C-alpha positions as CSV (number, residue, x, y, z in Angstrom):
1,M,132.3,136.4,289.1
2,R,130.7,139.0,291.6
3,S,127.2,138.5,290.6
4,K,128.3,134.5,291.5
5,I,129.8,135.3,294.8
6,I,126.6,137.4,296.1
7,I,124.5,134.0,295.4
8,L,126.8,132.1,296.9
9,L,126.7,133.6,299.7
10,A,123.1,134.2,299.6
11,L,122.9,130.6,299.2
12,L,124.8,129.7,302.1
13,M,123.0,132.2,304.6
14,V,119.7,130.4,303.7
15,L,120.6,126.8,304.1
16,G,122.5,128.4,307.7
17,I,119.2,130.2,308.9
18,G,117.3,127.8,307.9
19,S,119.6,124.8,310.1
20,V,118.7,127.2,312.8
21,F,114.6,126.5,312.3
22,A,115.1,122.8,311.2
23,E,115.8,121.5,315.1
24,V,111.6,120.7,315.0
25,P,110.3,116.6,314.5
26,S,108.9,116.4,311.5
27,L,105.3,114.7,312.1
28,F,105.2,112.8,308.6
29,E,107.9,112.2,306.1
30,I,108.1,111.9,302.8
31,N,111.7,109.7,301.2
32,L,112.5,109.3,297.9
33,L,115.6,106.3,298.3
34,N,118.8,105.2,296.5
35,Y,120.1,102.3,297.8
36,Y,123.0,99.9,296.7
37,S,123.8,96.4,297.7
38,V,127.2,96.1,299.3
39,E,128.4,93.1,296.6
40,D,127.1,95.1,294.2
41,L,129.4,98.0,295.2
42,S,132.8,96.0,296.0
43,E,132.6,94.8,292.6
44,S,131.4,98.2,290.7
45,Q,128.1,97.5,289.6
46,F,126.5,100.7,290.2
47,T,124.0,99.6,287.3
48,N,122.4,97.7,290.1
49,Y,120.5,100.4,292.2
50,T,117.6,99.6,293.3
51,P,115.6,102.8,293.8
52,G,112.8,103.0,296.3
53,V,109.8,105.6,298.3
54,R,109.2,106.2,302.1
55,F,106.4,107.8,303.9
56,A,107.1,107.8,307.4
57,G,104.8,108.9,310.3
58,F,105.5,109.5,314.0
59,I,103.3,109.1,317.1
60,T,105.9,111.2,319.1
61,K,108.9,112.9,318.6
62,W,110.7,109.6,319.2
63,F,108.7,107.2,317.9
64,G,106.8,106.4,314.6
65,L,106.1,103.3,311.8
66,S,107.8,103.6,308.2
67,A,105.9,102.0,305.1
68,D,108.6,101.5,302.0
69,V,108.1,99.8,298.8
70,I,111.7,99.3,297.3
71,L,111.7,98.4,293.6
72,E,114.6,94.9,293.1
73,A,114.4,95.1,289.8
74,P,114.5,94.8,286.3
75,F,117.8,95.9,287.4
76,K,119.6,92.4,287.4
77,E,118.1,89.0,287.0
78,S,114.9,89.7,285.5
79,A,113.6,90.2,282.2
80,P,112.4,93.7,281.2
81,T,109.2,93.1,282.2
82,D,109.0,91.7,285.9
83,Y,108.8,94.3,288.7
84,H,110.0,92.5,292.4
85,L,109.1,95.2,294.4
86,L,109.2,94.5,298.8
87,L,107.1,96.2,300.9
88,A,108.4,96.7,303.7
89,T,106.7,98.3,307.4
90,D,108.9,99.1,310.8
91,A,108.6,100.4,314.0
92,V,110.9,104.0,313.7
93,V,113.0,104.3,316.5
94,R,114.4,108.4,316.1
95,A,116.8,110.5,318.3
96,P,116.3,114.4,316.8
97,L,119.0,116.5,317.7
98,G,118.4,119.0,315.9
99,F,120.1,120.2,313.0
100,F,120.9,116.5,313.2
101,E,119.1,113.4,312.8
102,M,119.7,109.9,313.7
103,Y,117.3,106.2,313.9
104,V,116.3,102.8,313.3
105,A,114.0,101.1,312.4
106,A,112.7,97.2,312.0
107,G,109.7,95.5,311.4
108,P,108.0,92.6,308.6
109,A,109.1,92.9,305.1
110,Y,107.4,91.5,301.6
111,G,108.3,90.9,298.4
112,F,105.9,90.3,295.3
113,T,106.7,90.3,291.7
114,I,104.7,91.6,289.0
115,S,104.7,91.0,285.2
116,E,102.4,92.0,282.1
117,D,100.2,89.0,283.4
118,N,101.1,87.7,286.7
119,F,100.9,89.0,290.3
120,V,102.9,86.7,292.6
121,V,103.2,87.1,296.3
122,D,105.9,86.0,297.9
123,N,104.8,83.4,301.0
124,K,108.2,84.5,302.2
125,V,108.0,87.2,305.6
126,K,111.4,89.0,305.3
127,L,113.0,91.3,308.0
128,N,113.8,94.5,306.8
129,A,116.1,95.9,310.1
130,R,117.9,99.6,309.1
131,V,120.3,102.7,310.7
132,G,120.6,106.3,309.3
133,F,121.1,109.7,310.3
134,D,119.7,112.7,308.0
135,F,120.8,116.0,308.4
136,N,118.1,118.6,308.6
137,I,119.0,121.1,306.4
138,T,115.4,123.7,306.4
139,P,112.5,122.8,308.0
140,L,111.2,121.2,305.4
141,L,113.9,118.7,303.7
142,S,117.2,116.4,305.3
143,V,119.6,114.5,303.2
144,G,120.5,111.4,304.7
145,V,122.8,107.9,305.1
146,E,121.1,104.6,305.9
147,G,122.4,101.0,305.8
148,A,119.8,98.9,305.7
149,Y,119.5,95.1,306.2
150,I,116.7,93.1,304.0
151,L,117.1,89.3,305.2
152,G,115.5,87.0,302.7
153,D,114.1,83.9,305.0
154,L,114.2,84.4,308.5
155,A,112.7,80.6,308.8
156,S,114.9,78.7,306.9
157,L,118.1,80.5,308.5
158,V,117.0,79.7,312.1
159,S,117.1,75.9,310.2
160,G,119.3,76.2,308.6
161,A,118.6,75.4,305.2
162,S,119.9,78.9,303.9
163,E,122.7,80.6,304.0
164,F,123.9,83.7,305.0
165,E,124.8,86.0,302.5
166,P,125.6,89.3,304.2
167,K,127.1,91.3,301.2
168,A,124.2,90.4,298.9
169,E,121.1,91.1,301.6
170,T,122.7,94.4,302.8
171,F,122.4,97.9,301.2
172,V,123.7,101.1,301.6
173,G,122.3,104.5,300.1
174,I,121.1,108.0,300.2
175,G,117.6,109.3,300.9
176,L,116.2,112.7,300.2
177,K,113.9,113.6,303.0
178,L,110.3,115.7,302.4
179,K,109.0,117.0,306.2
180,L,106.2,117.6,307.0
């Protein structure tokens, strides 16, 4: 029992000391993402998760660019051999406040489908907007929560040809970030 307490105290000290040095904003980041749509969360459909990976580079401590690759399927409404991917490119504005970091990002997104014998690019340009915050645990690692809105077809929404589905197009998730 005593060794468990010592290990726990040592871990808390390392994380506490690491958070003091985590105040330096990163220049490059790699994120592992796990999203759920608000619709799936409200219906308790936890098998319909949407994983992704993000690469971000920062020009200044408050502005940068990011690229996301998000796998929308085979987790829902698809044949098991089709993979629906979303490539999003965003301009990111962040407020590095030491241990806590807030950010907003927006930009175009492009959908494409990869199957066993075909590669199809969606001709509709989507809009991706997200807001979130991270907790910088160590200088190299942070954990965050974010909300993202992926509008499927901006032109059709403006013209009135499509309906607005906020629960299906709004995603919430957690991310694990490696900072360099």
